[in-house]
C-alpha positions in Angstrom: 131.7 129.3 96.1 128.0 129.0 95.2 125.2 129.9 97.5 124.2 126.3 98.2 127.6 125.2 99.4 127.8 128.4 101.5 124.5 127.5 103.3 125.2 123.9 103.8 128.9 123.1 103.2 128.7 119.6 104.5 125.8 118.6 102.2 126.4 115.8 99.7 125.6 116.8 96.1 122.5 114.9 94.9 120.8 114.6 91.5 117.6 116.7 91.6 115.9 114.3 89.1 116.6 111.4 91.4 114.8 113.2 94.3 111.8 114.0 92.1 111.6 110.4 90.8 111.7 109.1 94.4 108.9 111.4 95.5 106.7 110.4 92.5 107.4 106.7 93.1 106.5 107.1 96.8 103.3 109.0 96.0 102.3 106.3 93.6 103.0 103.6 96.1 100.9 105.4 98.8 98.0 105.7 96.3 98.2 102.0 95.4 98.1 101.0 99.0 95.1 103.2 99.6 93.3 101.9 96.5 94.0 98.3 97.6 92.6 99.0 101.1 89.5 100.6 99.7 89.0 97.6 97.3 89.3 95.2 100.2 86.8 97.1 102.3 84.4 97.2 99.4 84.8 93.4 98.8 84.0 92.8 102.5 80.9 94.9 102.3 79.8 93.1 99.1 80.3 89.6 100.5 78.5 90.2 103.8 77.3 93.6 105.0 77.3 92.4 108.7 80.9 91.4 108.5 82.0 94.9 107.5 80.4 96.3 110.7 82.5 94.0 113.0 85.8 94.1 110.9 88.8 95.4 112.8 90.3 97.8 110.2 93.2 98.8 112.4 95.0 95.5 111.6 
């Protein structure tokens, strides 16, 4: 019996590369969403500076 199965005998074996790939993909998606939000905010500021002051960014 290996140490991992002794610590968590009910765990399902997973591929470690799959977990790493998922984390990298999630991080890339988060960065893409942040970049898109920053680009939209910059576009609003460029179009009309007064609109940016009254824009509801929580939506």
